[in-house]
C-alpha positions as CSV (number, residue, x, y, z in Angstrom):
1,X,0.0,0.2,0.4
2,X,1.6,3.6,-0.8
3,X,0.0,6.6,0.8
4,X,0.7,10.1,-1.3
5,X,1.5,12.8,0.3
6,X,2.9,16.1,-1.1
7,X,6.3,17.2,0.1
8,X,4.1,20.4,2.0
9,X,1.9,17.7,3.9
10,X,5.6,15.7,4.8
11,X,6.8,19.1,6.4
12,X,4.1,19.8,9.0
13,X,3.5,16.1,9.7
14,X,7.0,15.9,10.6
15,X,6.8,19.6,12.3
16,X,3.7,18.2,14.4
17,X,5.7,14.6,15.0
18,X,8.3,16.6,16.8
19,X,6.4,18.8,18.7
20,X,4.4,16.0,20.0
21,X,7.8,13.4,20.7
22,X,9.5,16.6,22.5
23,X,7.0,17.6,24.9
24,X,7.8,18.1,28.6
25,X,7.3,16.3,29.8
26,X,8.1,13.7,26.7
27,X,5.7,12.0,25.5
28,X,4.7,8.3,26.2
29,X,4.2,6.5,25.0
30,X,6.1,8.0,22.0
31,X,9.8,8.9,23.2
32,X,10.8,5.3,23.3
33,X,9.3,3.8,20.5
34,X,11.1,2.2,17.1
35,X,8.2,2.3,14.9
36,X,7.5,6.1,15.9
37,X,11.6,6.6,15.2
38,X,11.2,4.4,11.8
39,X,8.4,6.3,10.6
40,X,9.4,9.8,11.1
41,X,12.4,8.6,9.5
42,X,10.7,7.8,6.1
43,X,8.7,10.7,6.3
44,X,12.2,12.9,6.6
45,X,13.7,10.7,4.1
46,X,10.6,11.3,1.2
47,X,10.8,14.8,2.2
48,X,14.9,14.9,0.8
49,X,14.1,12.2,-1.6
50,X,11.1,14.3,-3.3
51,X,12.4,17.7,-2.1
52,X,15.9,16.4,-4.8
53,X,14.1,14.8,-7.6
54,X,12.1,18.2,-7.5
55,X,15.4,20.0,-7.9
56,X,14.5,21.6,-4.5
57,X,18.0,20.8,-3.9
58,X,18.3,24.2,-1.1
59,X,15.2,22.5,0.4
60,X,17.0,18.5,0.9
61,X,19.9,20.5,2.3
62,X,17.6,22.6,4.9
63,X,16.1,19.0,6.4
64,X,19.0,17.7,6.2
65,X,21.1,20.4,8.7
66,X,17.4,20.0,10.7
67,X,18.0,16.9,11.9
68,X,21.7,17.2,13.0
69,X,22.0,17.0,16.6
70,X,24.4,19.7,17.0
71,X,23.5,22.2,19.3
72,X,20.2,20.5,20.3
73,X,20.4,20.9,23.7
74,X,16.6,21.5,24.8
75,X,16.4,17.6,23.5
76,X,19.7,16.3,25.3
77,X,18.5,17.5,28.2
78,X,14.8,15.7,28.1
79,X,16.7,12.5,26.9
80,X,19.0,12.8,29.5
81,X,16.1,13.5,32.2
82,X,14.3,10.9,30.6
83,X,16.4,8.2,30.4
84,X,17.7,8.9,34.2
85,X,14.4,8.2,35.7
86,X,14.4,4.7,33.9
87,X,14.3,2.1,36.4
88,X,15.9,-0.5,33.9
89,X,18.5,1.5,32.6
90,X,20.7,0.0,34.9
91,X,20.1,-3.3,33.5
92,X,21.1,-2.6,29.9
93,X,24.0,-2.9,28.2
94,X,25.6,-0.5,26.6
95,X,24.9,-1.4,23.2
96,X,21.3,-0.9,24.5
97,X,21.7,2.0,25.8
98,X,23.0,3.6,23.2
99,X,20.8,2.2,21.0
100,X,17.8,2.9,23.3
101,X,19.4,6.9,23.0
102,X,19.0,6.7,19.2
103,X,15.4,6.0,19.1
104,X,14.7,8.4,21.7
105,X,17.0,11.4,19.8
106,X,15.2,10.6,16.5
107,X,14.6,11.8,14.2
108,X,17.8,14.4,15.0
109,X,21.3,11.9,13.8
110,X,23.7,11.8,16.6
111,X,27.1,9.8,16.1
112,X,28.2,7.5,18.3
113,X,30.4,9.3,19.8
114,X,27.5,12.2,20.5
115,X,25.6,8.8,22.1
116,X,27.9,7.1,24.3
117,X,28.9,10.5,25.7
118,X,25.4,10.7,26.9
119,X,25.0,7.5,27.9
120,X,28.0,7.7,30.2
121,X,26.8,10.9,31.8
122,X,23.8,9.3,32.3
123,X,25.4,6.4,33.7
124,X,27.4,8.9,36.1
125,X,24.7,11.1,37.1
126,X,24.1,11.0,40.8
127,X,19.7,10.9,39.4
128,X,20.1,7.5,38.1
129,X,18.2,5.0,39.4
130,X,19.3,1.7,40.4
131,X,18.4,-1.5,40.2
132,X,15.3,-1.9,42.5
133,X,14.9,1.5,43.1
134,X,11.1,2.3,43.0
135,X,9.4,4.5,40.3
136,X,9.3,8.0,41.5
């Protein structure tokens, strides 16, 4: 099944999804959802691809730049606070933590070094829950 949207409609949808996801506090169940992250990624890739195909390289470049993780302090802080409150966090492997952070950061595209730095910051945070600690 293929659903047809214009680039402008996809842009509005992407903006709405970003606002929904990065509310404070984060929107459940969207914030840590692989499905939500994957759907939003497909929408953005569609915007970029369609823009290139139409010769609108400026629009494609703006969306690619928008996805950059650099300068996303609001989102980074929100992810930090969300992860430090998770009871399961200390039970996950480093790889699972990084993958979870990647999903939380989507549709933005932090690099491995960014994700590992955030993971280390969360792991060493006094706010991070310890295994067995009750939810607040």
